[in-house]
MISENU-405751 format. One record per residue: x, y, z of N, C-alpha, C in turn; residue in three letters. Coordinates in Angstrom, 1 decimal. Layout:
DRENNU    n_x    n_y    n_z   ca_x   ca_y   ca_z    c_x    c_y    c_z code
DRENNU      X      Y      Z      X      Y      Z      X      Y      Z  ALA
...
//
This chain:
DRENNU    n_x    n_y    n_z   ca_x   ca_y   ca_z    c_x    c_y    c_z code
DRENNU  165.8   39.3   93.2  165.3   40.5   92.3  166.7   41.6   92.4  MET
DRENNU  167.3   42.4   91.4  168.4   43.2   91.5  167.8   44.7   91.1  TYR
DRENNU  168.2   45.6   91.3  168.1   47.1   90.7  169.0   47.8   90.5  VAL
DRENNU  169.4   48.4   89.5  170.2   49.5   88.9  169.6   50.8   89.2  ARG
DRENNU  170.3   51.8   89.9  169.6   53.4   90.1  170.4   54.3   89.4  ILE
DRENNU  170.0   54.9   88.6  171.3   56.1   87.8  170.5   57.3   88.1  ALA
DRENNU  171.2   58.2   88.4  170.6   59.8   89.0  171.0   60.6   87.7  ARG
DRENNU  170.4   61.5   87.7  170.7   62.6   86.7  170.5   64.0   87.3  PHE
DRENNU  171.2   65.2   86.9  171.1   66.5   87.2  171.4   67.5   86.2  GLU
DRENNU  170.7   68.4   86.3  170.8   69.6   85.5  170.7   69.6   84.1  GLY
DRENNU  171.2   70.6   83.1  170.6   70.7   81.7  169.5   70.9   81.6  GLY
DRENNU  169.0   71.3   80.4  168.0   71.6   79.5  167.4   70.4   79.2  GLU
DRENNU  166.1   70.1   79.5  165.3   68.8   79.5  163.9   69.0   79.6  ARG
DRENNU  162.7   68.6   78.5  161.7   68.4   78.5  161.8   67.3   79.0  ASP
DRENNU  161.2   66.8   80.4  161.0   65.7   81.1  159.9   64.9   80.3  TRP
DRENNU  158.9   65.5   79.9  157.7   64.7   79.1  158.1   64.2   77.8  ASP
DRENNU  159.3   64.8   77.0  159.5   64.0   75.8  160.4   63.2   76.0  GLU
DRENNU  161.3   63.5   77.2  162.3   62.7   77.9  161.5   60.8   78.1  PHE
DRENNU  160.7   61.2   78.8  159.8   60.2   79.0  159.2   59.1   77.9  ALA
DRENNU  158.9   60.3   76.9  158.4   59.6   75.6  159.1   58.7   75.1  GLY
DRENNU  160.7   59.4   75.0  162.0   58.7   74.0  162.1   57.2   75.0  LEU
DRENNU  162.1   57.3   76.2  162.3   56.2   77.3  161.3   55.1   76.8  VAL
DRENNU  159.9   55.3   76.8  158.9   54.4   76.5  159.1   54.0   75.2  ARG
DRENNU  159.6   54.9   74.0  159.6   54.5   72.8  160.8   53.3   72.8  GLU
DRENNU  162.1   53.8   73.3  163.2   52.8   73.4  162.9   51.6   73.9  THR
DRENNU  162.1   51.3   75.2  162.0   50.1   75.9  160.8   49.3   75.1  ILE
DRENNU  159.7   50.1   74.5  158.9   49.2   73.6  159.4   48.7   72.3  ARG
DRENNU  160.3   49.1   71.7  161.2   48.9   70.5  162.2   47.9   70.8  SER
DRENNU  162.5   47.5   72.1  163.6   46.1   72.8  164.8   46.9   72.6  GLY
DRENNU  164.7   48.1   72.4  166.2   49.1   72.6  166.6   49.1   71.3  GLY
DRENNU  166.0   48.8   70.3  166.4   48.8   69.0  167.3   50.4   68.8  GLN
DRENNU  168.5   50.0   68.2  169.5   50.9   67.8  170.2   51.5   69.0  GLY
DRENNU  170.2   51.0   70.0  170.9   51.8   71.2  171.6   50.4   71.9  THR
DRENNU  172.7   51.0   72.8  173.4   49.7   73.3  172.4   48.9   74.1  PRO
DRENNU  171.4   49.5   74.5  170.4   48.6   75.4  169.8   47.2   74.5  PHE
DRENNU  169.8   47.4   73.4  169.1   46.6   72.4  169.4   45.1   72.8  GLU
DRENNU  171.0   44.7   73.0  171.1   43.3   73.4  170.6   43.2   74.8  GLY
DRENNU  170.5   43.8   75.8  170.1   43.6   77.1  169.0   44.3   77.5  ALA
DRENNU  167.8   44.5   76.5  166.5   44.8   76.9  165.8   43.5   77.7  SER
DRENNU  166.0   42.5   77.1  165.1   41.2   77.6  165.6   41.2   79.0  GLY
DRENNU  166.7   41.4   79.5  167.3   41.2   80.8  166.5   41.9   81.8  ALA
DRENNU  165.9   43.2   81.7  165.3   43.9   82.2  163.5   43.6   82.5  ALA
DRENNU  163.2   43.7   83.8  161.8   43.1   84.2  161.0   44.4   83.9  GLN
DRENNU  161.6   45.5   84.3  160.7   46.8   84.7  161.8   47.9   84.7  ARG
DRENNU  161.0   48.9   84.1  161.7   50.4   84.1  160.8   51.2   84.6  VAL
DRENNU  161.7   52.2   85.5  161.1   53.2   86.0  161.7   54.4   86.0  MET
DRENNU  161.2   55.5   85.8  162.0   56.9   85.3  160.9   57.8   86.4  VAL
DRENNU  161.9   58.2   87.5  161.4   59.2   88.5  162.1   60.8   88.3  LEU
DRENNU  161.0   62.0   88.3  161.5   63.1   88.3  161.2   63.9   89.3  VAL
DRENNU  162.1   64.7   89.7  162.0   66.1   90.4  161.9   67.4   89.4  ASP
DRENNU  160.9   67.7   88.9  160.7   68.7   87.9  161.5   70.2   88.5  ARG
DRENNU  161.0   70.4   89.8  161.6   71.7   90.4  163.0   71.8   90.7  ASP
DRENNU  163.5   70.8   90.8  165.0   70.4   91.3  165.7   70.1   89.8  GLY
DRENNU  165.1   70.0   88.6  165.7   69.6   87.7  166.6   68.5   87.7  ASN
DRENNU  166.0   67.4   88.3  166.8   66.1   88.6  166.0   64.5   88.5  ARG
DRENNU  166.6   63.7   88.3  165.5   62.5   87.9  166.5   61.2   88.3  GLY
DRENNU  165.9   60.2   88.2  166.6   58.8   88.2  165.8   57.6   87.6  ALA
DRENNU  166.5   56.8   87.3  165.9   55.8   86.7  166.1   54.7   87.3  ASN
DRENNU  165.3   53.8   87.3  165.4   52.6   88.1  165.2   51.1   87.0  LEU
DRENNU  165.9   50.2   87.3  165.8   49.0   86.2  165.8   47.7   87.2  ILE
DRENNU  164.8   47.1   87.0  164.7   45.8   87.8  165.0   44.5   87.0  LEU
DRENNU  166.0   43.8   87.6  166.2   42.5   86.8  166.4   41.4   87.5  CYS
DRENNU  165.9   40.1   87.2  165.7   39.1   87.7  166.8   38.4   88.4  GLU
DRENNU  168.0   38.5   87.5  169.4   37.8   88.2  170.5   38.8   88.0  THR
DRENNU  171.4   38.7   88.8  172.4   39.3   89.1  173.4   39.5   87.7  GLU
DRENNU  173.5   38.5   86.8  173.9   38.5   85.8  173.1   39.2   84.5  ASP
DRENNU  171.8   39.1   84.6  170.9   40.2   84.1  171.3   41.6   84.3  ASP
DRENNU  171.4   41.8   85.6  171.5   43.5   86.0  173.3   43.8   85.5  LEU
DRENNU  174.1   43.0   85.6  175.2   43.4   84.9  175.3   43.6   83.4  ARG
DRENNU  174.4   43.0   82.6  174.3   43.0   81.2  173.7   44.3   81.2  ARG
DRENNU  172.7   44.8   81.7  171.9   45.7   81.7  172.7   47.1   81.8  VAL
DRENNU  173.7   47.2   82.9  174.4   47.8   83.4  175.7   48.1   82.4  ASP
DRENNU  176.0   47.3   81.7  177.3   47.2   80.6  176.5   48.2   79.6  ALA
DRENNU  175.3   47.8   79.1  174.6   48.8   78.1  174.4   49.9   78.4  ALA
DRENNU  173.8   50.0   79.5  173.5   51.5   80.0  174.4   52.3   80.2  MET
DRENNU  175.7   51.9   80.5  177.0   52.7   80.6  177.5   53.1   79.3  ASN
DRENNU  177.2   52.7   78.3  177.4   53.1   76.9  176.4   54.2   76.4  GLU
DRENNU  175.6   54.5   77.2  174.6   55.6   76.7  174.6   56.9   77.7  ILE
DRENNU  175.2   57.7   77.0  175.7   59.2   77.6  174.4   60.2   77.1  THR
DRENNU  174.3   60.7   78.0  172.9   61.8   77.8  173.7   63.0   76.8  PRO
DRENNU  173.2   63.3   75.9  173.6   64.4   75.0  173.8   65.9   75.6  PRO
DRENNU  174.7   66.3   74.9  175.3   67.5   75.5  174.2   68.6   76.0  ALA
DRENNU  174.3   69.3   77.1  173.3   70.1   77.2  172.1   69.4   77.8  GLY
DRENNU  171.9   68.4   78.4  171.1   67.5   78.9  171.3   67.1   80.2  ARG
DRENNU  172.3   67.6   80.8  172.5   67.2   82.4  173.6   66.2   82.1  GLY
DRENNU  173.9   65.6   83.5  174.9   64.5   83.4  174.4   63.7   84.6  ALA
DRENNU  175.0   62.2   84.2  174.5   61.3   85.2  175.5   61.1   86.3  ARG
DRENNU  174.7   61.5   87.7  176.0   61.9   88.7  175.8   60.6   89.5  THR
DRENNU  175.1   59.4   89.3  175.9   58.4   90.1  174.9   56.9   89.5  SER
DRENNU  175.5   56.0   89.8  174.8   54.6   89.4  175.2   53.3   90.6  VAL
DRENNU  174.4   53.3   91.1  174.1   52.2   92.4  173.4   50.7   91.8  GLU
DRENNU  174.0   49.9   92.4  173.3   48.5   92.1  172.7   48.1   93.4  MET
DRENNU  171.6   47.1   93.6  171.2   46.7   94.7  170.6   45.1   94.7  PHE
DRENNU  170.4   44.6   95.6  169.7   43.1   95.6  168.3   43.9   96.2  GLU
DRENNU  167.4   43.2   95.6  166.0   43.9   96.3  165.7   42.6   97.3  VAL
DRENNU  165.9   43.0   98.8  165.5   42.3   99.9  163.9   42.1  100.0  LEU
DRENNU  163.2   43.2  100.3  161.9   43.2  100.5  161.0   43.7   99.0  VAL
DRENNU  160.1   43.1   98.5  159.3   43.9   97.4  157.5   43.3   97.7  ASP
DRENNU  157.2   44.1   98.5  155.9   43.9   98.9  154.6   44.8   98.6  GLU
DRENNU  153.4   44.5   98.5  152.4   45.3   98.0  151.8   45.3   99.8  GLU
DRENNU  151.7   46.8  100.1  150.9   47.0  101.4  149.6   46.2  101.2  PRO
DRENNU  149.0   45.4  102.4  147.7   45.1  102.2  147.4   43.7  101.3  GLY
DRENNU  148.6   43.2  100.7  148.2   41.8   99.7  148.3   40.7  101.1  SER
//
């Protein structure tokens, strides 16, 4: 399993509206976005937010490194609209441990 983590800061953003747009994009298979061709490569997407700090992150989990590279290329073509903050970093990792406590 592999994960891409992108961090965002600043700008004027309604985080609840943003979450709705992300859900809609994922559920549509990325239709009309650069993510459209790579949406099937993603196993899971999480959006994290620090409302007080006006920052967030998204995590995209993929089964293979090739899938991760496809998702990364698609996501790099998506830029936050003007005034909505900036992507401050993108990191990719191999997931070494993914356990549910008590299992």
